[in-house]
N, C-alpha and C positions, 0 to 999 in steps of 0.2 A: 503493500500500498504505501508506495514512493510519492504518489502524486499529492499535491496539497501541503508539501513540506518544503521548506525554503532554510538552506544553511546562512546565518550571519555568523563569522567568525566561528567559535567552537560551540553556539548555542543553534540550535534546532528549532525553528518556529514553525509554528501550525499557521497555513497561510489559505484563507476559506476562499475559493474560488466564487467568481461572480458570472454571472450567467454569459455574458460577454465570452468570459475566458471559457466556457463549457463550449460555444460556438466554434472559437478558433480550435480548439481542440478536437472537435468532433470532424469539423471540416478538413483538418490532416490527415485523418485515418485512410482514406484511400489512397493508395501509393500503386503506382506502376501499372494502372492498368486494370487492378485487381480490385472486385469488389469488397469492402470493408464491411464488418457487422460490429457493432456498440451495443453492449447490453446493459440494460440499467434494471438493477436490482433495490431490493428493499422489502422490509416488512408490509404487512397490507395496511395501505391507508397513508403510507410514506411519502405520495406525491409522484411515485413512477410513471405516471400515464401522463399526469400532467407534465412533466417534465419532459418526455418523449416527444407527444404533441407538440409543445412549443419548440422543440429543437428542431421537428421535422418542418414545421409551418415558417421558422425564421430562415433556416438553411434553403429552403425552395425557393422563397421570396415569390416574385411576379413571374419567373422564367420558367422554362422546363423543367418539371420535378426529375430530380436527380438523387433525393432521398425518400425511401419509404418505411412506413411502419410496420412491424408484425409481432403483434403482442403474444405472449406464451398461453393467454387466457383463451386463443380459438384451441387450443389442447384440451380443456378440460371434457372429461369423459360424459358421454350425454347422462340425463337424469335415470333414463330405463337402465342403461348400463351400471351405473352407480347403486340403482335398485338391485338389479341382479347379483351386483359383489357386496350387496349389504353395506354400501359405505357414503348414503348420502346424508347421513347425519353429520356428517365432517367434511361436505363438500370442500375444497379448496386446500386438503392436506397435500401432500407429494405424491400417496397412490391415487388419487383421483384424477390425474392429468394422464395422456399419452406421451409420458416422457420420450420414449424411443420415437414418434412419430417427430416431435419438434424437432429431436437432433438430427433427423434425418433432412427435415425442411432446412435447416440451418445449413446442414451440409451441401444441400443443392443450391441454395442461395451463395453459397460460395465457390462453387464451383460451375456454377451456370457461367456459360458462353455468351451470353446477351443477345440470343438469337431470338428467344421467346417470351412471354409474358409468366411468370411462375405466379399461382394464385394460392393465396395462405388461406387457412381459417380464422373467420373473425369470432367474435363473441356479442351475443345481444343481452346485454342486461336487464334489460325489461322483461326477457322470457326465461334468462338466468341461462341460456343455450348458446354453444359453439355453432357457427353458422360456415358450414363449408362453403368456400371457394369465394369467400367475400371481400379478399383484399388484394388485389392486383399490384405485383411487384415487374414494374416496366424494364424491358431490358437497357433503359437509360438510367437506371437506378446505380448507382456507383458506392452509396453507404445504405445498409438498413438498421434501422434502431429496432431491437426487439427489449421490450421490459416484462419484467414476471417476478414471482417470490424468490424461484428456485433456481435461478441461473448460476449460484457459486453451488449449490449442493454438490456432493463428489459421491453418493450412494447410487447405487443402481444405475438405471439408465440416464439419470440425471447427470452423472459424472461424463456422459459425451456432449453436454451443451457447452459446457467452458470451451474446451478446443477450438470450437468453432468461432468462438468471439475474439474480436482483434482486442478490445479493453472490455471491461466490466464496471460501470459507475456505480455506488450504493447510495441512494437517498435516507438520510436520516432526519427526523423529526420529534419534537419533543412528544414524551409518551402522551400526555394527556391529550394534548390536541390529535394525535394520531388518532388516538381512541373514539374521541368526540367526532371524528371524521367519520370514522367506520360505522359508527352507528346512526349517525345522520344518512349514511348511505344506505345502509338496510334499510331504514325507515323511507326513504325515497324512492326505493322499489317493492314496499308494500308491506313490510313488516311492521308491527306496532313496535313502539318504544321498547314495551319486555321483553318483546321476542328477539327484538335487533340486541339489547343486552344482553339477552341469554348467548345468544349464537356469538355474538364477539368474546365473551368470557368462555365460553365453552370450548370454540373451535378456531377463532380466527388468533387469538392470542395464544393459543399452543403453536398455530403454524407460525407466529410471529419470532416468538423465542428461537425457533428453530434456523427461521431466518435469520436472527442475529447473530447467530453463530458463526456465519460463514462470511461477516463484515471484513473479516481480516484479509480473505481472499482476494477484495476489491482492489482495482489499478487506483482507485479515486472514491473518496468519500466526498458525496455533496449535501452540504447541511441545508438548512430550510432558507438560509438567506439568500442562497443562490438559484432556489425555485421562482420559476417566474409565476406571477399573478397568486392567486390565492381560492379558496375553495376546497372543495373534496379533494384529496389523491386517491390514489391506487395502488 
């Protein structure tokens, strides 16, 4: 986790990156005509999707899109499959995703020869379901930004993900604010306040602890001060 540090004499100082710093760093990732993939990790509600979306929007500007966004959430298992496996009550845990499929798509995106559009699955939060073929990655995309909880997990099929990523940034947020955002998001998509709080405490926070333990494997830690805008994160 070398980034975000600067040496002054014999003293190592922590330097918080700005959003402009993040833009410059992301812009420099594609090299030698090869497509680069930037991963953004962090606990549920830490602001991953907000950061990923703003990076893509700012880097693309008004010109031809050269940056695409492919979220890990598109690889959620469908509710019917979670029911069959008996895992729906902890949806969002590592074994409720198609981790092998996610790693395979990332590998394809790295090796793509830019001749064809690659279609990635998206995730519809209103339905809480993955949607196949929802996100086109055009041949012009030289940078793909992918966000999700488990990019740095080193167990099972998740261990295949990190080798496909040029860098991984880890979003951090004040814990009380992160939990508040999570509860608000669950309420926005149909849960009562009591249901939202129960889900966060029972499921989301268990996953958050697992994700937090992977922070030291990140290339850069992104504090709240570098996150653009405000509102609920992912």
